[in-house]
N, C-alpha and C positions, 0 to 999 in steps of 0.2 A: 266042338273041337276047333273049327277054323277060327271062331271069333277067340277063343282063348290063345290060339297060336299066333294070330296077328298082334292081338293086343300085347300079349307077353313080349313078342320078338322086336316090337318096335316101341314098346313102351308108352303106348296112346291107347288109353280107354275110350277114345271117342270112336275108334274104328269098330264096327260090329257087322256080322254076316246074318242074314234071316232068309229063311225058308218060306216062300209064301205061295203056294200052288194055286190059290184061288185068285190071285192077282194076273188079270189077262194082259194088262198093259202097264208098263212102267207109271208109278205114282206122278200125277200132274201136280204142278205147282198150285198152290190155293189163289184164287182170283186177285188180282192185284188192286189195292183199294181205291186207286186212281180210277177203277173202272165202276165205281160205286158213285150214286148220286151223292149231292152236297149232304142231304139229311140223313143218307146211311153213314156217309163220313163222319158226320158230327155224333151220331148215335155211339159209331165205332170208339172216336175219341172219349166220348164222356162215360164209356165203359172201363177204358183202359187208363185213363187219368183222373185222379181225385185230388181236391186241394181243399184245405181249411188253415184256420188261423187257431192255433192251440194256447192254452194258458201262457201267460209271460211274453205274449206277442211273437211266439214262433210259428212261422211258416212252415206248413206241412205239404208237401207234394209227392203223390204216391204215383210211380209209373209202372204199369204192368206191360205193356208192350209200346215200343217207340217206334211210330210211323216214320216214313221216308221223306226225303226233301219235298216231292212234289205235293205230298198231302199236307206238310207243315208249312208250305208256301201257301196253298189253297186256304188253308184254315187259320193261316197266322193271326189275322185281325181278330178272330173270334177267340182265339187262345190268349192273346195279349190283354184284351178287353175284359174276358170273362175268368180268366186264371191269373195271368201274370201280373195285372195291375192288383189284384187281391193280395198278392203275397209281397208286393214293392214295398209297402209300407212296415212290414214286420223287422224285427231286430236282429233275427236269424233264421236260418232255413234248415228245413230237414227234407233231403231228398231219399224217399222211400224205393230201393229197388230190390227188395226182398222176393218180390213176387214177379219180376221181370224176367223171364225165360229166354226172350229173344228182342229183335226189332231190326230195322234197316239200318245199315251202315251210313247211308246219306244223312240220317237224321242227327247223327253223333255231333256235328259242328253247331247246331242250333242249340242243343243242351249246354255244351263247353261255351258257347260264345254270351249267352246270357249270364254266366257266373264268371266270365273273363274279363277284368276292369280294362277300361280304356278301349279306345278304337284302333289299337295296333293288333295285327294280324299275327298269330301264332301257330307254327307247323306242330301239330299235336300227335300225329300217327301217320303212318304209310301201309296201305293193304295192299298185298298180293293176292292176284286172283290166278288161280292155277289154269282153268279151262281157257282163257283168253291170254295166259302168259303175260299179264300187264300188273302195273303197279300205280296205285292211286294215292295221292298225297292228301291229307284231310288238314284244313287249315280252319282257323277261326273266322267268323264272318267280320269284315271289315264296318258293317254297319247292321244293327238290328231294328226290328220294329219296336217301338218303346223304349224302355230303359234297360239297362244291365245292373245286376243285383251288386250292390257297394261293395267294393273290396275290404272294406271296413267291417263288413258282417260276417258271422261265422256261418259255415255251411258244413253239415253232417250228411254223410251218405250211410244209409243202412243197407246191408247185404246178408244174404243166408247162402246155404248150400245150393239153393236153387237159381240164384243169380246166374245168368250164363249170357254168352255172345257178346251182344252189344252193350248190354248193361254193364258188363265186365270190364269192357274197353272204357267207357264213361268212368266207372270207379277208379280204374287204374290211373287214368290221365289226369282227374282232378288230385287224385292223392300225389300223383308226380309233380302236379303244378303247385303242390302245397296250398291249394285253395279248398281243399276240404279234408275232414277227419272221417275216416272209414270205420263203421262201428257194426258188428255183428259177427258172422261167420265168414270163414274163408270161402271164398265164391266156387261155383262148379268147375272151371277151368275147360270151359267147353270150346265152341268155336264160332267165329262171326257167322260162317255159312255152312250148316251140313245138307249134304244132298245124299239121297237114296238112289243108286243105279243099279239097273238089272245086269247081271252078269252074263254076257252072251245072250242067247235064246232061252235061257234056263229059267226055273222060278227062284234062284238064288239073287240077292239082292246085298250089295255092300253100302253100307252109310259111311261117308267119308267128308271130312272137312275139306272144301274147296277153296278156302280165302283163308288168310292169316294176316294177323297184325305183325309189322316188322320191328316192334319195340317204339311205344309210343314216348315221345319227348327224348329220343336220343338216349334210350336207357341200355345201351351197351347189348343190344340185340336181345335182350331179356323181356318176355312178356309173360301175361298173365296165362296164355292158352297151356293148358295140359296141368298146370298146378294151381290156377286160380289166383285171385286176389287177396293178399294176405291183409286183415284188418288193422287199423291202428290199434283198435280196442276190440279184442276178441270177447264174444259173449253169444249166449244162445240167441238166436233170431227173434224169438218171441220175447226177449227181454231189451232188444237193442233199442227200440224208442224209448222205453223209460231211460235207460242209460245216457243216450243221446240227450235227452232232457235236462238230465243231472250234469253231464258235462257243458250244457250251456249255460246252465244256471251259474256254474263256477266261473265260467269265461265272462259272463257279464260282471260279476264281481271283480274280475281282475284289475281294472283300472281304479277303482276305489281301494283296493288291498296296496297296490303299489304306492298310489297317493299318500295312505296313511303311513307307510313304510318311509317314504321320503320325509314327511313331516317329522316323524319320531327320529331319524337320524338328525335332521337340521336342528331340533329341539334338544337332544339328548346326548349324541354321540361325542365323548370326550376328545376324541382325536379331530379337532374341527378341520385340520388341514387336509383330512382326507374326505371330507364330506363332498365337496365338489365332484369328485372322481367318483364316489358312491352314487350320487344322484344321476351324474350321467350314464352310467352303467344301468341302473334301473330303467331310465327311459329310453336306451337303446336293445335292450334285451329283446330276443325274438320269443314271445310266448306262444307261437303258432302251434307247438307240438305238445302244450300243457293241456293234459286231459283229466287231470286229477289233483288233489290238494298235494299229494306225495310229490308229484312231478313238480310243483310249483314250489314246493320247500327246498326239494334238491336244487333246483336252477337257482332259484335266489341265494342260497348258501354258496355255492360254488361260486357265483358271481361277485357276491359282495365280499366274501372271503378273500378272493384272489385280488381285488381291487385295494382292500384294507390291509392285507396280510396280517389280519386281526382274527385268530380262531374262536376268540370270544364272542364275536359278531356272529349270532345265530338266530335264524327264524326257524319257528316250529309250530306244529297243529296242535291246539289243545282242544280236548272233548269239552262237553258243558260240565262235567263232574270236575275236571280239572281247574277249568277257569274258574269256578265258583269256589275252589277249596284254595286259590292263591291270593295273595292280597297284591292287586294291582291299583296303583295310584297314579293319577295324571297331576300336572302342574297346578289345578285349579282344586283337586281333592283334598279334604280336610286330613291332617296326619292321624296315622292310626293311633287309637286309644292305648295310653299306658296301661298295662296290667295292674289292678288294683292289688296291693300287698295285703295278703290276709292277717288277721290278728293271732289266729291260734298257731301254738308252736308247731305242730305236727304239719299243719299247710304251709307254714313258712318254711319249714325244712325241706319238704316236698318241692316246693318253688325254687329255693337255692340248688337242691339236688340236680333239678332239669337245666340250671345254667351252668354249674360247674361242680366237679368232685374233686374232693382232697383225701389224699392217703399218703402214708409213710411206708415206702418200699424196703425191702431188706438192705442192710448197710445204711439205715439211717437216712434213705434218700427220699425226699419231699416230692410229692407226685401232685401237680395241679393241673386239671383237666378242663378245658372251656369248650362248651360244644355250641355256644351262642354268646354273644355278648348282649347282656340286658340293659336296661335302663337304669340310671343311677338310683331311681328310687328302690330297685331290687336290690341294687349291689349295697345300699346302706344298711340292709336288714342284717 
């Protein structure tokens, strides 16, 4: 009753009250990772961080728990040499946070900094801690060990309904920076730090968030807490990786599609004076939000028609069946073969009927209907 009342009154599902008569003392915090030996830290890291290079030279990095600053500093050389260097040569990166339910706030700058281009520092979040009544600003690191991931390479973050806390903050920051495409489910909407507090001397305990994000990247005070991070592409978590790889395949093809479109406009578009403006628009478009063929077509058509003021200029997606059924010729392709005129009268009449129809309407009005203009060899029949 207390839990339902508190959650409904404050509209905060993260608050709940428990009765634990077997608990003699307030729950203790788990031992800090920094109290472990280096070998134990390495074993812990290897359990929580997994990496590989997938087909298509796509880097895959799965993080199930994010260590804090002290641990990352201690193991930075190992992580750079044995994990990050293996991913640096990939053409794109998938950061899998679907199973990451927590972590340390101090580890956030490390993840963001390796994906943040250049050595300029950026203020990415401010964290308020209620017990100490203090705020802590989070900035990207001015320098990192090893290299940063190139800004020219796509990054996709995978999320699930279990993605919580620090992982949510990372996903939200990268999304707000427009550095990553978030694919999967809306995240948990949890808290950066949840603590269980004994109520007085009783056996009742209150679980409560004791720190909060004040709005990453100046998001007008709006954060992911309580509501979760909304993905750019919503899809069940178990299908998120497959969808991410499909998006990355499309985005790898983008430069080639734009180049062929530019060549087609230069070689074929009859309004020659508008071609330079069209080429400039194609080169300057922001394709960062394109995650599907439909997105690309919509963006291209809006941009090209706005510049050309020509509604006939149209880009569209064709399926394999439609492509094979249409006659598409290039400048070096041989001309389409002229249909052979049959010798039989019935076949000749069927051919002529397919080209035009003739009839006399009431009032002695002649009616001639052309559905297409045929070759002269057909008209001579």
